[in-house]
Each structure stands twice: as C-alpha cells, then as structure tokens.
Backbone as a printed PyTorch tensor [residue, N CA C, xyz], in Angstrom:
tensor([[[125.4020,  50.4430, 120.1450],
         [124.4390,  51.3950, 120.6320],
         [125.1920,  52.6020, 121.2020]],

        [[124.7450,  53.7860, 120.7860],
         [125.3860,  55.0120, 121.2710],
         [124.9070,  55.3410, 122.6730]],

        [[125.8690,  55.8070, 123.4840],
         [125.5070,  56.2560, 124.8300],
         [124.9220,  57.6530, 124.7510]],

        [[123.8890,  57.8760, 125.5120],
         [123.3140,  59.2190, 125.5880],
         [124.1940,  60.0840, 126.4780]],

        [[124.3600,  61.3630, 126.1360],
         [125.1550,  62.2380, 126.9940],
         [124.5210,  62.3590, 128.3780]],

        [[125.3740,  62.5210, 129.3560],
         [124.9030,  62.6770, 130.7250],
         [124.0910,  63.9650, 130.8420]],

        [[122.9810,  63.8720, 131.5210],
         [122.1240,  65.0430, 131.6810],
         [122.7640,  66.0110, 132.6650]],

        [[122.7750,  67.2660, 132.2810],
         [123.3070,  68.3120, 133.1460],
         [122.1620,  69.1860, 133.5960]],

        [[121.9880,  69.2670, 134.8840],
         [120.9090,  70.1000, 135.4240],
         [121.4840,  71.4620, 135.8190]],

        [[120.7200,  72.4940, 135.5770],
         [121.1570,  73.8390, 135.9690],
         [119.9960,  74.5530, 136.6350]],

        [[120.3510,  75.5170, 137.4310],
         [119.3450,  76.3180, 138.1170],
         [119.5150,  77.7660, 137.7030]],

        [[118.4400,  78.5060, 137.7220],
         [118.5030,  79.9230, 137.4280],
         [117.5070,  80.6350, 138.3180]],

        [[117.7070,  81.9300, 138.4460],
         [116.7350,  82.7100, 139.1950],
         [116.5580,  84.0560, 138.5190]],

        [[115.3600,  84.5810, 138.5930],
         [115.0620,  85.8700, 138.0010],
         [115.4520,  86.9740, 138.9770]],

        [[115.8590,  88.1170, 138.4320],
         [116.2710,  89.2240, 139.2770],
         [115.9290,  90.5460, 138.6100]],

        [[115.7600,  91.5550, 139.4340],
         [115.5550,  92.9090, 138.9230],
         [116.8680,  93.6800, 138.8700]],

        [[117.9680,  93.0280, 139.2520],
         [119.2700,  93.6830, 139.2360],
         [119.7200,  93.9150, 137.8020]],

        [[120.4940,  94.9840, 137.5810],
         [120.9770,  95.2080, 136.2140],
         [121.9450,  94.1030, 135.8010]],

        [[121.8960,  93.7340, 134.5430],
         [122.7710,  92.7000, 134.0110],
         [123.9640,  93.3420, 133.3330]],

        [[125.0090,  92.5840, 133.1790],
         [126.2270,  93.0800, 132.5530],
         [126.5360,  92.2920, 131.2930]],

        [[127.1860,  92.9450, 130.3520],
         [127.5980,  92.2520, 129.1340],
         [128.6960,  91.2430, 129.4230]],

        [[129.3310,  91.3520, 130.6000],
         [130.4150,  90.4490, 130.9730],
         [129.9150,  89.3460, 131.8930]],

        [[128.6710,  88.9740, 131.7550],
         [128.0470,  88.0240, 132.6580],
         [128.7840,  86.7090, 132.8140]],

        [[129.3930,  86.1900, 131.7480],
         [130.0620,  84.9080, 131.8200],
         [131.4970,  84.9600, 132.2900]],

        [[132.1550,  86.1110, 132.2140],
         [133.5660,  86.1950, 132.5600],
         [133.8660,  85.9240, 134.0300]],

        [[133.0740,  86.4410, 134.9650],
         [133.3820,  86.1300, 136.3720],
         [133.3450,  84.6400, 136.6730]],

        [[132.4560,  83.9110, 136.0270],
         [132.3730,  82.4620, 136.2410],
         [133.6680,  81.8040, 135.7830]],

        [[134.1670,  82.2050, 134.6310],
         [135.4090,  81.6420, 134.1070],
         [136.5770,  81.9520, 135.0400]],

        [[136.6570,  83.1920, 135.5090],
         [137.7470,  83.5970, 136.4070],
         [137.6970,  82.8040, 137.7040]],

        [[136.5280,  82.7340, 138.3150],
         [136.3930,  82.0390, 139.5910],
         [136.6380,  80.5330, 139.4340]],

        [[136.1790,  79.9550, 138.3340],
         [136.4300,  78.5300, 138.1000],
         [137.9210,  78.2650, 137.9530]],

        [[138.6250,  79.1260, 137.2210],
         [140.0720,  78.9650, 137.0450],
         [140.7990,  79.0690, 138.3780]],

        [[140.3860,  80.0260, 139.2150],
         [141.0150,  80.1790, 140.5370],
         [140.7180,  78.9660, 141.4170]],

        [[139.4530,  78.5290, 141.4190],
         [139.0550,  77.4030, 142.2700],
         [139.7740,  76.1200, 141.8780]],

        [[140.0330,  75.9450, 140.6000],
         [140.7220,  74.7510, 140.1200],
         [142.2370,  74.8640, 140.2200]],

        [[142.7290,  76.0470, 140.5580],
         [144.1690,  76.2500, 140.6680],
         [144.8700,  76.3240, 139.3220]],

        [[144.1040,  76.6620, 138.2910],
         [144.6710,  76.7170, 136.9440],
         [145.7550,  77.7870, 136.8350]],

        [[145.5860,  78.8970, 137.5350],
         [146.6050,  79.9510, 137.4630],
         [147.9560,  79.4420, 137.9580]],

        [[147.9620,  78.6490, 139.0180],
         [149.2230,  78.0890, 139.5300],
         [149.8130,  77.0670, 138.5590]],

        [[148.9360,  76.2990, 137.9180],
         [149.4140,  75.3230, 136.9310],
         [150.0440,  76.0220, 135.7210]],

        [[149.4120,  77.1000, 135.2760],
         [149.9940,  77.8670, 134.1650],
         [151.3740,  78.3910, 134.5380]],

        [[151.4960,  78.9500, 135.7430],
         [152.7930,  79.4920, 136.1670],
         [153.8510,  78.3960, 136.2730]],

        [[153.4240,  77.2110, 136.6640],
         [154.3830,  76.1130, 136.8540],
         [154.7710,  75.4290, 135.5400]],

        [[153.7990,  75.1880, 134.6500],
         [154.0570,  74.3470, 133.4890],
         [154.0570,  75.0660, 132.1390]],

        [[153.4900,  76.2430, 132.0660],
         [153.4380,  76.9630, 130.7950],
         [154.6780,  77.8430, 130.6680]],

        [[155.4520,  77.6370, 129.6210],
         [156.6960,  78.3850, 129.4380],
         [156.7660,  78.9060, 128.0080]],

        [[156.0430,  79.9860, 127.7480],
         [156.0430,  80.5750, 126.4100],
         [156.7450,  81.9320, 126.3750]],

        [[156.9240,  82.5400, 127.5350],
         [157.5710,  83.8490, 127.5970],
         [159.0670,  83.7250, 127.3150]],

        [[159.6040,  84.7450, 126.6800],
         [161.0320,  84.7630, 126.3920],
         [161.8400,  85.4180, 127.5060]],

        [[161.1650,  86.2660, 128.3220],
         [161.8460,  86.9570, 129.4220],
         [161.0720,  86.7550, 130.7180]],

        [[161.7390,  86.9730, 131.8330],
         [161.1070,  86.7670, 133.1360],
         [160.3080,  87.9750, 133.6340]],

        [[160.4950,  89.1370, 133.0290],
         [159.7810,  90.3200, 133.5220],
         [158.4160,  90.4480, 132.8490]],

        [[157.6080,  91.3750, 133.3530],
         [156.2810,  91.6070, 132.7660],
         [155.2360,  90.6530, 133.3050]],

        [[154.3510,  90.2410, 132.4150],
         [153.2610,  89.3510, 132.7970],
         [153.7700,  88.0050, 133.3000]],

        [[153.0200,  87.4070, 134.2380],
         [153.2760,  86.0180, 134.6120],
         [152.6250,  85.1430, 133.5420]],

        [[153.0430,  83.9120, 133.4500],
         [152.4630,  82.9820, 132.4740],
         [150.9450,  82.8790, 132.6670]],

        [[150.5040,  82.8400, 133.9260],
         [149.0680,  82.7180, 134.1960],
         [148.2970,  83.9470, 133.7450]],

        [[148.8960,  85.1250, 133.8590],
         [148.2170,  86.3460, 133.4110],
         [148.0470,  86.3420, 131.8940]],

        [[149.0660,  85.8880, 131.1820],
         [148.9520,  85.7770, 129.7220],
         [147.8790,  84.7630, 129.3470]],

        [[147.8950,  83.6240, 130.0180],
         [146.9170,  82.5750, 129.7120],
         [145.4970,  83.0480, 130.0050]],

        [[145.2860,  83.7210, 131.1350],
         [143.9440,  84.2040, 131.4740],
         [143.4790,  85.2630, 130.4830]],

        [[144.3930,  86.0840, 130.0040],
         [144.0220,  87.0750, 128.9880],
         [143.5260,  86.3850, 127.7250]],

        [[144.1580,  85.2770, 127.3550],
         [143.7180,  84.5280, 126.1780],
         [142.3800,  83.8500, 126.4660]],

        [[142.2520,  83.2450, 127.6440],
         [141.0100,  82.5740, 128.0080],
         [139.8520,  83.5580, 128.0160]],

        [[140.0650,  84.7590, 128.5370],
         [139.0260,  85.7840, 128.5780],
         [138.9980,  86.5580, 127.2480]],

        [[139.8410,  86.2150, 126.3290],
         [140.0400,  86.9580, 125.0710],
         [140.0900,  88.4590, 125.2800]],

        [[140.9140,  88.9260, 126.2880],
         [141.1650,  90.3420, 126.4860],
         [142.1710,  90.7840, 125.4360]],

        [[141.9390,  91.9450, 124.8430],
         [142.8050,  92.4580, 123.7960],
         [143.4220,  93.7640, 124.2820]],

        [[144.7430,  93.7650, 124.4780],
         [145.4660,  94.9710, 124.8780],
         [146.0590,  95.5630, 123.6100]],

        [[145.7030,  96.8090, 123.3090],
         [146.1250,  97.4090, 122.0570],
         [146.4190,  98.8870, 122.2460]],

        [[147.4870,  99.3470, 121.5870],
         [147.8180, 100.7670, 121.5480],
         [147.6370, 101.2390, 120.1160]],

        [[147.1260, 102.4370, 119.9490],
         [146.9270, 102.9840, 118.6160],
         [147.3200, 104.4500, 118.6010]],

        [[147.8970, 104.8910, 117.4990],
         [148.3400, 106.2810, 117.3850],
         [147.2150, 107.1160, 116.7930]],

        [[146.9180, 108.2300, 117.4610],
         [145.8850, 109.1500, 117.0010],
         [146.5510, 110.4870, 116.6900]],

        [[146.4480, 110.9120, 115.4560],
         [147.0510, 112.1770, 115.0290],
         [146.2840, 113.3410, 115.6420]],

        [[147.0180, 114.3110, 116.1900],
         [146.3970, 115.5040, 116.7760],
         [146.3470, 116.5930, 115.7130]],

        [[145.2090, 117.2020, 115.5370],
         [145.0220, 118.2810, 114.5660],
         [144.9290, 119.6090, 115.2980]],

        [[145.1170, 120.6930, 114.5880],
         [144.9590, 122.0240, 115.1570],
         [146.2510, 122.5670, 115.7240]],

        [[146.1970, 123.8390, 116.1550],
         [147.3940, 124.5170, 116.6560],
         [147.5940, 124.3150, 118.1570]],

        [[146.5290, 124.2210, 118.9080],
         [146.6360, 124.0450, 120.3630],
         [146.5280, 122.5540, 120.6760]],

        [[147.6820, 121.9150, 120.7600],
         [147.7150, 120.4610, 120.9560],
         [148.4540, 120.1570, 122.2500]],

        [[147.7430, 120.2470, 123.3420],
         [148.3450, 120.0310, 124.6550],
         [148.5850, 118.5500, 124.9140]],

        [[149.7780, 118.2150, 125.4040],
         [150.0860, 116.8490, 125.7980],
         [150.4560, 115.9140, 124.6710]],

        [[150.6360, 116.4510, 123.4620],
         [150.9900, 115.5790, 122.3360],
         [152.5050, 115.4110, 122.2370]],

        [[152.9260, 114.3380, 121.6160],
         [154.3490, 114.0690, 121.3510],
         [154.4540, 113.3750, 120.0000]],

        [[155.6780, 113.2340, 119.5210],
         [155.9220, 112.5960, 118.2300],
         [156.1120, 111.0910, 118.4140]],

        [[155.3520, 110.3150, 117.6390],
         [155.4380, 108.8540, 117.6770],
         [156.6270, 108.3810, 116.8510]],

        [[156.9190, 107.0940, 116.9350],
         [158.0330, 106.5020, 116.1970],
         [157.9020, 106.6950, 114.6840]],

        [[156.6700, 106.8320, 114.1970],
         [156.4700, 106.9910, 112.7560],
         [156.4000, 108.4510, 112.3220]],

        [[156.6370, 109.3680, 113.2840],
         [156.6290, 110.7910, 112.9700],
         [155.3040, 111.4890, 113.2090]],

        [[154.2590, 110.7190, 113.4940],
         [152.9470, 111.3040, 113.7630],
         [152.9740, 112.0450, 115.0840]],

        [[152.4420, 113.2570, 115.1020],
         [152.3360, 114.0270, 116.3430],
         [150.9230, 113.8300, 116.8790]],

        [[150.8440, 113.3130, 118.0930],
         [149.5250, 113.0590, 118.6510],
         [149.5660, 112.2700, 119.9410]],

        [[148.6310, 111.3460, 120.0660],
         [148.4550, 110.5440, 121.2700],
         [148.5480, 109.0670, 120.9130]],

        [[148.8010, 108.2260, 121.9200],
         [148.8210, 106.7770, 121.7300],
         [148.1590, 106.1100, 122.9320]],

        [[146.8220, 106.1020, 122.9600],
         [146.1470, 105.4610, 124.0930],
         [146.3810, 103.9520, 124.0950]],

        [[146.4490, 103.3980, 125.2910],
         [146.5350, 101.9590, 125.4800],
         [145.1540, 101.5100, 125.9430]],

        [[144.5760, 100.5390, 125.2560],
         [143.1930, 100.1220, 125.4960],
         [143.1240,  98.6330, 125.7900]],

        [[142.1910,  98.2420, 126.6590],
         [141.9350,  96.8310, 126.9430],
         [140.4610,  96.5710, 126.6530]],

        [[140.2230,  95.6820, 125.6880],
         [138.8720,  95.3160, 125.2970],
         [138.5690,  93.8940, 125.7410]],

        [[137.2930,  93.6350, 126.0480],
         [136.8250,  92.2730, 126.3190],
         [136.3840,  91.6490, 124.9950]],

        [[136.0580,  90.3720, 125.0380],
         [135.6850,  89.6430, 123.8270],
         [134.4650,  90.2610, 123.1400]],

        [[133.5470,  90.7750, 123.9280],
         [132.3520,  91.3720, 123.3400],
         [132.7630,  92.6010, 122.5320]],

        [[132.2760,  92.7320, 121.3180],
         [132.6750,  93.8730, 120.4830],
         [132.3290,  95.2120, 121.1390]],

        [[133.3110,  96.0920, 121.1400],
         [133.0880,  97.4400, 121.6460],
         [133.0700,  97.5760, 123.1520]],

        [[133.4470,  96.5420, 123.8930],
         [133.4050,  96.6130, 125.3490],
         [134.7900,  96.9770, 125.8740]],

        [[134.9630,  98.2460, 126.1980],
         [136.2360,  98.7530, 126.7040],
         [136.2770,  98.5810, 128.2180]],

        [[137.2790,  97.8680, 128.7160],
         [137.4070,  97.6270, 130.1560],
         [138.3180,  98.6410, 130.8370]],

        [[139.3740,  99.0720, 130.1500],
         [140.3310,  99.9980, 130.7540],
         [141.0690, 100.7470, 129.6480]],

        [[141.5690, 101.9300, 129.9980],
         [142.3230, 102.7180, 129.0250],
         [143.3250, 103.6150, 129.7350]],

        [[144.3720, 103.9670, 129.0090],
         [145.3720, 104.9190, 129.4740],
         [145.6440, 105.8510, 128.3030]],

        [[145.1580, 107.0880, 128.3820],
         [145.3270, 108.0560, 127.3030],
         [146.6460, 108.7720, 127.5300]],

        [[147.5760, 108.6600, 126.5760],
         [148.9280, 109.1660, 126.7870],
         [149.5240, 109.6940, 125.4840]],

        [[150.6370, 110.4370, 125.5800],
         [151.2810, 110.9770, 124.3790],
         [151.7760, 109.8630, 123.4640]],

        [[151.9630, 110.1810, 122.1830],
         [152.3250, 109.1830, 121.1830],
         [153.7410, 108.6490, 121.3250]],

        [[154.6100, 109.3290, 122.0740],
         [155.9890, 108.8510, 122.1740],
         [156.1830, 107.7720, 123.2340]],

        [[155.1390, 107.3760, 123.9220],
         [155.2250, 106.3270, 124.9440],
         [155.2480, 104.9650, 124.2490]],

        [[156.1280, 104.0750, 124.6790],
         [156.2080, 102.7300, 124.1000],
         [154.8720, 102.0170, 124.2940]],

        [[154.3780, 101.3270, 123.2620],
         [153.0680, 100.6700, 123.3530],
         [152.9260,  99.7010, 124.5260]],

        [[153.9970,  99.0330, 124.9200],
         [153.9070,  98.0710, 126.0190],
         [154.0600,  98.6770, 127.4000]],

        [[154.4330,  99.9500, 127.4760],
         [154.6490, 100.5980, 128.7630],
         [153.3380, 100.6830, 129.5500]],

        [[153.3160, 100.0790, 130.7180],
         [152.1340, 100.1130, 131.5790],
         [151.0820,  99.0760, 131.2410]],

        [[151.3660,  98.1870, 130.2930],
         [150.3630,  97.2010, 129.8790],
         [150.0130,  96.2250, 130.9950]],

        [[150.9970,  95.8070, 131.7840],
         [150.7390,  94.8500, 132.8670],
         [149.7710,  95.4490, 133.8760]],

        [[150.0470,  96.6710, 134.2930],
         [149.1860,  97.3280, 135.2830],
         [147.7750,  97.5530, 134.7230]],

        [[147.6960,  97.9470, 133.4520],
         [146.3870,  98.1950, 132.8530],
         [145.5790,  96.9000, 132.7150]],

        [[146.2440,  95.8090, 132.3640],
         [145.5670,  94.5150, 132.2700],
         [145.0620,  94.0730, 133.6400]],

        [[145.8760,  94.2610, 134.6710],
         [145.4470,  93.9150, 136.0350],
         [144.2370,  94.7570, 136.4350]],

        [[144.2690,  96.0520, 136.0910],
         [143.1250,  96.9150, 136.3980],
         [141.8780,  96.4520, 135.6450]],

        [[142.0470,  96.0960, 134.3770],
         [140.9120,  95.6450, 133.5760],
         [140.2490,  94.4260, 134.1980]],

        [[141.0500,  93.5270, 134.7580],
         [140.4860,  92.3320, 135.3890],
         [139.7030,  92.6730, 136.6520]],

        [[140.0250,  93.7890, 137.3160],
         [139.2630,  94.1870, 138.5100],
         [137.9260,  94.8090, 138.1340]],

        [[137.7870,  95.2560, 136.8900],
         [136.5450,  95.8790, 136.4270],
         [135.4780,  94.8220, 136.1550]],

        [[135.9140,  93.6020, 135.8350],
         [134.9720,  92.5170, 135.5820],
         [134.2480,  92.1970, 136.8840]],

        [[132.9100,  92.2330, 136.8920],
         [132.1660,  92.0210, 138.1360],
         [132.4860,  90.6860, 138.8010]],

        [[132.4600,  90.6800, 140.1120],
         [132.6740,  89.4410, 140.8760],
         [131.4180,  88.5880, 140.7860]],

        [[131.6160,  87.2760, 140.7900],
         [130.4940,  86.3470, 140.7190],
         [129.7850,  86.2700, 142.0290]]])
C-alpha cells in the first residue's frame, strides 16, 4: 500500500499592496540565511580556482536565484561618441555589465561603461547590489 504524501497547510492573505515579479526570491534568500546555507557553502563548497572575487556562497546563491551576470559589447554609431572605447575585438563602443533575474527581461542592476573595460571588472559589487534590489520578505 502506498503512503499518502503528508498534507502541507499554507496560509495566504489578500493585500492592496503592489506585487513584484520577484515575489519568490526573498523567501529563498531568507530561508537560506535562516538555515545557515551560506556558511555551509563557504565551508564545504570548493569550486573556485582562486581566493579573490566572489565567496563560494555568493556563487551558489547566484545559481540558486538563477541570477545572470553578463557583459555585452554595443557598437557606437555616429561621429559624436562620448565615453566610447575600443573593445578587445576592435569594436568601438560600450560594454554594459548587466544582472538579470530568472524571470525573462527582469534587469536588477547595470553598469554602463566603455567597451575596453574587462567584462568581470566590478561584477562582485554589481551582484551584491543586485541582491539588495530584491525586496525583503
């Protein structure tokens, strides 16, 4: 005889407050903190090749929240191109660094910068900022 799954009860309440597309992310963050998962990641997860940059827990939380940090080169057109530089591939333009959440098209943070900036430059700070944009539970 198969056992029936344990019943899980949940509560909800209606509100007139505006809702966010990131409604589930604060719960995940707070649950991870409450369970001490960030400390466990730092202690037992060893995937980084170097000691600088992100902590193991920051990398793991980015994966758990499916945050995507990406830099892309944008070619600048026209004669008056203020703030542009030449990228590694020869393109003259900009290379913004962007942090997206799992939801399509949800931009959490950005750094608009010249194309000659290394894609990873400032990524740690931008990721930390992106996590502060996610509403608190």
